[in-house]
C-alpha positions in Angstrom: 0.0 0.0 0.0 2.6 2.5 1.1 4.9 4.1 -1.6 8.4 5.1 -0.7 7.8 8.7 -1.3 4.6 9.4 0.6 3.4 7.4 3.6 4.9 7.5 7.1 6.3 4.1 8.1 4.2 2.5 10.9 6.6 -0.2 12.3 6.4 -2.2 15.5 9.7 -2.7 17.3 11.3 -6.1 17.1 14.1 -6.8 19.6 15.1 -10.3 18.7 18.8 -10.6 18.3 20.5 -12.6 15.5 21.8 -14.9 18.2 18.3 -15.8 19.3 17.5 -16.5 15.7 20.2 -19.2 15.5 19.2 -22.7 16.1 19.7 -23.6 19.8 22.1 -26.6 19.7 23.7 -27.8 23.0 27.5 -27.8 23.1 29.3 -31.1 22.8 31.4 -31.5 25.9 33.9 -33.8 24.0 34.8 -30.9 21.7 36.8 -27.7 22.5 34.8 -24.9 23.9 35.5 -22.6 20.9 34.0 -25.2 18.5 30.7 -25.2 20.4 30.5 -21.4 19.9 30.3 -21.6 16.1 26.8 -20.6 14.9 24.9 -23.0 12.6 24.9 -22.3 8.9 21.3 -21.2 8.8 20.0 -18.2 10.8 16.4 -19.1 10.0 14.5 -22.3 9.6 11.3 -22.7 7.4 8.1 -22.9 9.4 4.6 -24.2 8.5 1.3 -24.3 10.3 -1.7 -25.8 8.6 -5.4 -25.2 9.3 -8.7 -25.6 7.4 -11.7 -23.4 6.7 -14.5 -22.7 4.2 -16.0 -19.7 2.5 -18.9 -19.2 0.2 -18.1 -17.3 -3.0 -20.9 -16.4 -5.4 -23.2 -18.9 -3.8 -20.7 -21.9 -3.9 -19.0 -23.2 -0.8 -15.3 -23.6 -1.0 -13.4 -25.7 1.4 -9.8 -24.9 1.7 -6.5 -25.7 3.5 -4.6 -22.7 4.8 -0.8 -22.8 5.4 0.9 -20.0 7.3 4.6 -20.3 7.3 8.0 -19.0 6.2 10.6 -19.9 3.5 14.2 -18.9 3.8 15.7 -16.9 0.9 19.1 -15.5 0.1 20.5 -12.6 -1.8 22.0 -12.7 -5.2 25.4 -14.6 -5.3 24.6 -17.0 -2.5 26.1 -20.4 -3.0 24.2 -23.3 -1.4 27.2 -25.5 -1.6 29.5 -23.1 0.3 30.0 -23.5 4.0 29.4 -20.1 5.6 31.5 -18.8 8.5 29.9 -17.2 11.5 30.8 -16.1 15.0 28.8 -17.0 18.0 26.3 -14.3 17.5 25.9 -15.0 13.8 27.0 -11.4 13.0 29.3 -12.6 10.1 26.8 -15.0 8.7 25.7 -14.3 5.1 22.4 -12.4 4.9 19.2 -14.3 4.9 15.5 -13.5 4.9 12.7 -15.5 6.4 9.7 -14.6 4.2 6.3 -15.1 5.7 3.4 -16.3 3.6 -0.2 -17.5 3.9 -1.4 -19.9 1.2 -4.9 -21.0 0.6 -5.4 -24.3 -1.4 -8.9 -25.3 -2.5 -9.6 -28.8 -1.3 -10.6 -31.3 -4.0 -9.2 -29.2 -6.8 -6.4 -31.0 -8.7 -3.2 -29.1 -8.4 -2.1 -30.0 -11.9 -4.2 -27.4 -13.7 -5.4 -25.2 -10.7 -4.2 -21.6 -11.2 -2.2 -20.0 -8.4 -1.9 -16.3 -7.8 1.1 -14.8 -5.9 -0.2 -11.7 -4.1 1.8 -8.8 -2.6 1.4 -5.2 -1.6 4.2 -2.6 -2.1 5.7 0.1 0.1 8.4 -0.8 -0.6 8.6 -2.7 2.7 4.9 -3.1 3.2 3.3 -6.3 4.6 0.5 -7.8 2.5 -2.1 -7.3 5.2 -4.1 -4.9 2.9 -4.8 -7.3 0.0 -5.1 -10.2 2.5 -7.6 -8.8 4.8 -9.3 -6.3 2.5 -9.5 -7.9 -0.9 -8.7 -11.5 -1.5 -8.4 -13.5 1.7 -11.3 -15.8 2.7 -11.9 -13.4 5.7 -11.9 -9.6 5.4 -12.2 -6.7 7.8 -15.1 -4.3 7.3 -14.2 -0.6 7.3 -16.3 2.5 6.8 -16.5 3.7 3.2 -15.1 7.2 2.9 -15.0 8.0 6.6 -13.1 7.0 9.7 -13.7 3.5 11.0 -14.6 3.4 14.6 -12.1 1.7 17.0 -12.3 -1.9 18.1 -14.1 -4.2 18.1 -13.8 -4.5 14.3 -16.0 -6.6 12.2 -14.4 -9.5 10.3 -16.6 -11.4 7.9 -16.4 -14.2 5.3 -15.2 -12.7 2.1 -17.8 -13.6 -0.6 -15.5 -11.8 -3.1 -12.3 -13.9 -2.6 -11.0 -15.2 -5.9 -10.5 -18.7 -4.3 -13.3 -19.8 -6.6 -10.9 -19.5 -9.6 -7.4 -19.9 -8.1 -5.3 -20.8 -5.1 -3.8 -17.8 -3.3 -0.4 -17.0 -1.8 0.0 -13.8 0.2 3.7 -12.9 0.6 5.2 -10.4 3.1 8.3 -8.6 1.8 11.6 -9.2 3.7 11.4 -7.5 7.1 7.7 -6.8 7.0 4.8 -8.6 8.6 6.2 -11.7 10.1 9.1 -11.8 7.7 12.6 -11.2 9.1 16.1 -10.4 7.8 19.4 -11.2 9.5 23.1 -11.6 8.8 25.9 -9.4 7.5 24.7 -6.3 5.6 21.1 -7.5 5.7 19.6 -4.2 4.7 21.9 -3.8 1.7 21.1 -7.4 0.7 17.3 -7.0 0.6 16.3 -3.4 0.5 16.5 -2.2 -3.1 14.6 -2.7 -6.4 16.7 -5.6 -7.7 17.5 -7.1 -4.4 13.8 -7.3 -3.5 13.0 -8.8 -6.9 15.7 -11.5 -6.4 14.2 -12.4 -3.0 10.7 -12.7 -4.4 11.9 -14.8 -7.3 13.7 -17.1 -4.9 10.6 -17.4 -2.8 8.3 -18.3 -5.7 10.7 -21.0 -7.0 10.9 -22.6 -3.6 7.2 -22.4 -3.1 6.5 -24.1 -6.5 8.9 -26.9 -5.4 7.7 -27.3 -1.9 4.0 -27.6 -2.9 4.6 -29.4 -6.2 3.0 -26.6 -8.3 5.5 -26.2 -11.1 2.9 -27.1 -13.7 0.1 -24.9 -12.4 -0.9 -21.7 -14.3 1.0 -18.9 -12.5 -0.1 -15.3 -12.0 1.3 -12.3 -10.1 -0.9 -9.7 -8.4 0.9 -6.6 -7.2 -0.5 -3.3 -5.7 1.2 0.1 -5.7 5.0 -0.5 -5.4 4.0 -4.1 -5.9 3.4 -3.2 -9.6 7.0 -2.4 -10.5 8.0 -5.3 -8.4 5.6 -7.6 -10.3 6.9 -6.4 -13.7 10.6 -6.7 -12.8 9.9 -10.0 -11.1 8.2 -11.4 -14.2 11.2 -10.4 -16.3 13.6 -11.9 -13.7 11.7 -15.2 -13.5 11.5 -15.5 -17.3 15.0 -14.4 -18.3 17.2 -15.8 -15.5 15.1 -18.8 -14.3 13.1 -19.8 -17.4 9.8 -19.5 -15.5 7.1 -18.1 -17.7 3.9 -16.6 -16.2 0.4 -16.8 -17.5 -0.6 -13.3 -16.4 0.3 -10.2 -14.4 -2.3 -8.1 -12.6 -1.3 -4.6 -11.6 -3.4 -2.5 -9.2 -2.6 1.2 -8.7 0.2 1.3 -11.2 3.5 3.2 -11.1 6.1 1.8 -13.4 8.2 4.9 -14.2 9.3 6.6 -11.0 9.8 10.1 -12.5 6.0 10.4 -12.9 5.5 10.7 -9.1 3.5 13.8 -8.3 4.4 14.2 -4.6 7.2 16.6 -5.1 7.7 17.4 -8.8 8.6 21.0 -7.9 12.1 19.6 -7.1 12.5 18.3 -10.6 11.7 21.4 -12.8 11.5 20.6 -16.5 9.7 17.3 -15.9 6.0 18.3 -16.2 4.6 14.8 -16.7 3.5 14.4 -13.1 1.2 17.4 -13.5 -0.2 16.0 -16.7 -1.0 12.5 -15.5 -2.4 13.6 -12.1 -4.9 16.2 -13.6 -7.7 13.6 -14.4 -7.6 12.4 -10.8 -8.0 16.0 -9.6 -11.0 16.3 -11.9 -12.5 13.0 -10.5 -12.0 14.4 -7.0 -13.5 17.8 -7.8 -16.5 15.9 -9.3 -16.9 13.7 -6.2 -16.8 16.6 -3.8 -19.1 18.7 -6.0 -16.4 21.4 -6.5 -16.7 21.7 -10.3 -17.3 25.4 -11.1 -20.7 25.8 -12.6 -22.1 22.6 -11.2 -21.1 18.9 -11.3 -21.6 17.1 -14.6 -24.2 14.4 -14.5 -21.7 11.6 -15.4 -18.1 11.1 -14.3 -16.8 9.2 -17.3 -17.4 11.9 -20.0 -15.9 14.5 -17.6 -12.8 12.4 -17.2 -12.4 11.9 -20.9 -12.6 15.7 -21.3 -10.0 16.2 -18.6 -7.6 13.6 -20.1 -7.9 15.3 -23.5 -7.1 18.7 -22.0 -4.3 17.3 -19.9 -2.4 15.7 -22.9 -3.3 18.5 -25.3 -3.6 22.2 -24.3 -2.2 21.8 -20.8 0.8 19.7 -21.8 1.6 22.2 -24.6 1.4 25.1 -22.2 3.7 23.5 -19.6 6.3 22.7 -22.3 6.5 26.4 -23.2 7.7 27.0 -19.6 8.5 30.7 -18.9 7.9 31.6 -22.6 4.1 31.0 -22.2 2.4 34.3 -23.0 0.5 35.9 -20.1 -2.9 35.8 -21.8 -2.4 32.2 -22.7 -1.4 31.4 -19.1 -4.5 33.1 -17.8 -6.7 31.0 -20.2 -5.1 27.8 -19.1 -5.5 28.7 -15.5 -9.2 29.2 -16.0 -9.6 25.9 -17.7 -7.6 24.2 -15.0 -10.0 25.7 -12.5 -12.8 23.7 -14.1 -11.0 20.4 -13.7 -9.4 21.0 -10.3 -12.0 23.0 -8.4 -9.2 25.4 -7.4 -9.4 29.1 -8.1 -7.6 30.6 -11.2 -5.7 32.9 -8.9 -4.3 30.0 -6.8 -3.4 28.1 -10.0 -1.6 31.2 -11.3 0.3 31.6 -8.1 1.4 27.9 -8.4 2.6 28.6 -12.0 0.0 26.2 -13.4 1.7 23.4 -11.5 -0.2 22.1 -8.4 1.3 19.0 -6.8 -0.9 16.5 -5.0 0.0 17.7 -1.5 -1.3 21.2 -2.4 -4.4 19.9 -4.1 -5.3 17.6 -1.2 -4.8 20.3 1.3 -6.7 23.1 -0.6 -9.7 21.7 -2.5 -12.0 21.7 0.6 -10.0 24.2 2.6 -13.2 26.2 3.4 -14.4 23.3 5.4 -11.1 23.0 7.4 -10.6 19.5 5.9 -7.8 17.7 4.1 -8.3 15.1 1.5 -6.9 11.6 1.6 -3.8 10.9 -0.5 -4.6 7.2 -1.2 -8.3 7.9 -1.6 -9.6 11.4 -2.0 -13.1 10.4 -1.0 -11.8 10.4 2.6 -11.4 13.7 4.5 -10.1 14.6 7.9 -9.5 17.8 9.9 -6.5 19.7 8.7 -3.6 19.6 11.2 -2.6 23.1 10.3 -5.1 25.3 8.5 -2.3 27.5 7.3 -0.2 24.7 5.8 0.7 24.7 2.1 0.4 21.0 1.6 -1.4 18.1 3.3 0.4 17.0 6.4 -1.1 13.5 6.7 -3.4 11.0 4.9 -6.9 10.8 6.3 -7.5 7.6 4.4 -4.6 5.8 6.1 -5.5 6.9 9.6 -9.1 5.9 8.9 -8.5 2.2 8.2 -5.0 1.1 9.2 -5.9 0.2 12.8 -8.7 -2.0 11.6 -6.4 -3.9 9.3 -3.6 -4.4 11.8 -6.0 -5.5 14.6 -8.0 -7.8 12.4 -4.9 -9.5 10.9 -3.2 -9.9 14.3 -6.3 -11.6 15.7 -6.9 -13.7 12.6 -3.3 -14.9 12.3 -2.9 -15.8 16.0 -6.4 -17.4 16.6 -7.4 -18.9 13.2 -4.1 -19.5 11.3 -2.3 -20.5 14.5 0.8 -18.4 13.7 2.5 -15.6 15.5 2.9 -16.6 19.1 5.8 -14.7 20.6 6.3 -12.7 17.4 5.7 -9.1 16.6 3.8 -8.2 13.4 5.4 -5.3 11.5 3.0 -3.3 9.3 6.0 -1.9 7.5 9.7 -2.8 7.4 12.2 0.0 8.2 13.7 0.0 4.7 15.8 3.2 5.2 17.5 4.3 2.1 15.9 2.0 -0.5 18.3 1.3 -3.3 16.6 2.7 -6.4 19.1 1.5 -8.9 17.7 -1.0 -11.5 19.1 -3.0 -14.3 16.6 -3.7 -17.0 16.9 -6.9 -19.1 19.7 -6.5 -21.6 21.1 -3.2 -20.1 24.2 -4.8 -18.8 24.2 -2.5 -15.7 22.0 -0.2 -13.7 20.6 2.7 -15.7 21.3 6.2 -14.3 18.3 8.3 -13.3 14.8 7.5 -12.1 14.0 3.8 -12.3 11.6 2.7 -15.1 10.5 -0.9 -15.5 8.6 -0.5 -18.8 11.6 -2.0 -20.6 11.2 -5.1 -18.3 7.5 -5.5 -19.2 8.2 -5.0 -22.9 11.0 -7.7 -22.8 8.7 -10.1 -20.9 5.8 -9.6 -23.4 8.0 -10.0 -26.4 9.7 -13.1 -25.2 6.5 -14.6 -23.9 3.9 -13.3 -26.4 1.0 -15.2 -24.7 1.5 -13.2 -21.4 -1.6 -11.2 -20.5 -1.6 -8.0 -18.4 -4.5 -6.6 -16.4 -4.2 -2.9 -15.4 -6.4 -1.8 -12.5 -6.9 1.4 -10.7 -9.2 3.8 -8.7 -10.3 7.2 -10.0 -9.8 8.8 -6.6 -6.1 7.8 -6.1 -3.6 10.7 -6.0 -0.7 8.4 -4.9 -0.7 6.5 -8.1 -3.2 8.3 -10.4 -5.2 6.0 -12.7 -4.1 8.0 -15.8 -0.4 7.6 -14.8 -0.7 3.9 -15.4 -2.7 4.3 -18.6 -0.3 7.0 -20.0 2.8 4.8 -19.2 1.2 1.7 -20.9 0.6 3.9 -24.0 4.3 4.3 -24.2 5.2 0.6 -23.7 7.6 -0.3 -26.5 5.8 -3.4 -27.8 4.4 -4.1 -31.3 0.8 -3.6 -32.1 -0.1 -7.3 -32.0 0.9 -7.5 -28.4 -1.0 -4.5 -27.2 -4.2 -6.5 -27.3 -2.8 -8.6 -24.4 -3.3 -5.6 -22.1 -6.7 -4.8 -20.6 -7.8 -2.0 -18.3 -10.4 -1.8 -15.5 -11.1 1.3 -13.3 -13.3 1.7 -10.3 -15.0 4.6 -8.4 -12.6 4.1 -5.5 -9.1 5.0 -4.5 -5.6 3.3 -4.2 -7.1 0.4 -2.3 -10.1 0.0 -4.6 -11.4 -2.8 -2.4 -12.1 -0.3 0.4 -15.3 0.4 -1.6 -17.6 -2.6 -1.4 -19.1 -2.4 -4.9 -15.6 -2.0 -6.3 -14.5 -5.1 -4.4 -17.2 -7.1 -6.1 -16.3 -5.8 -9.5 -12.6 -6.5 -8.8 -13.4 -10.1 -8.0 -15.3 -10.5 -11.3 -12.5 -8.8 -13.3 -9.8 -11.0 -11.7 -11.9 -14.1 -12.2 -12.5 -13.4 -15.8 -8.8 -12.6 -16.4 -7.7 -15.9 -14.8 -10.3 -17.8 -16.8 -8.9 -16.2 -20.0 -11.9 -14.0 -20.7 
């Protein structure tokens, strides 16, 4: 859910030392004392706890087996034949990650042709509690739609929209997040970066396919937010380095080229694309809150089509002119922007026609003393500082996060039987995430903002049957829906492959499933995609 650039990290402290992570083997009195102090080769051991349950989806009962556990993965360059050296505390042991997962297998469904979807959120460094407890798991937490969810007790219900009717599901926590852990020498450097993270997920998926004998199952990835560039780079890694083709990739709340981010484009003058791709979401938000000058149009879709045309036409052309834009032309553009943003022409002119999302979220409903949500602009909350220039927090995150964390902790410990004596970390403390990325065929990391569109183009060209489903919410300013569409329009693939890409959008935000009608539609779209329709 969280993107590196925007959301405060909510992390629980975890005080377990690497020594405590080492297997506890008694010393052999027949050997010298210093021999007994040598740590074992593995800092972690795989875990597995099984349980059973059932859920009714679209009127049909589904009995399933649930497995909550961990797999141990290693960074690039690890040699499973080499004998690692470690001191008594394990401080010199090579880095390892214990990656937590929850898998759901439909009982009575032959594994040979049963599709399997690997599901993950983003962050980077987010746990997958959001997709697990909000979208696809057999149990989901109920949150208020567009307003703050009341404190505990929270309502957790059977999820009638889980895609367990069409596929088995594997929810994966990134290294260091949720119940996943990292340890060993230079552990952050080994796992906290674009390519390091992709390598860990690829290692996990290959191990999972072996452990549960699913190598011949149809395979899908579902990533949300930062999970979308992860899914794209991961597909390229699996296909190119490991000869593991995928059947499909599903991308929710898409951001594949990092220089499109609209949080702080003012620090990158000359790149006006963030303003262009964010404008249609501003228009959707102004429409939702009835802030369109002259009255709200009857239908959202035609209004958005109009905003998209203006954004990529007159508006983009005006921004390209920069300081050479004539004053009368600038005034005309400001007045048109006012129609799509709900902001005044005077404010837009003072912002030089360039309003970043923090400004927009803070100012659209300023007269009510409220700030809009970043992840979902349908949500509002009291402004922390009524004189601030930009939004100082995200009312959507504060509205629902407690419900997700509480519901999952209770569910994991009481239903799945996992987590005793362990802290759940909503986010890993990823620190300075390594943003260097090496696309397929580049030979080395490309300088500048990361862009995984070359990865997706490579994957589609070398696996021309691969299908891609692009999903998004109209009220998401963190990863605006038009950003993903714009980027896919520039994907360097031949025309015959563009038909493998389909698009679905919903009247919701970043987490489209936070809106119940959108959750139902999301299930149907995912089910149709997996079935090949």
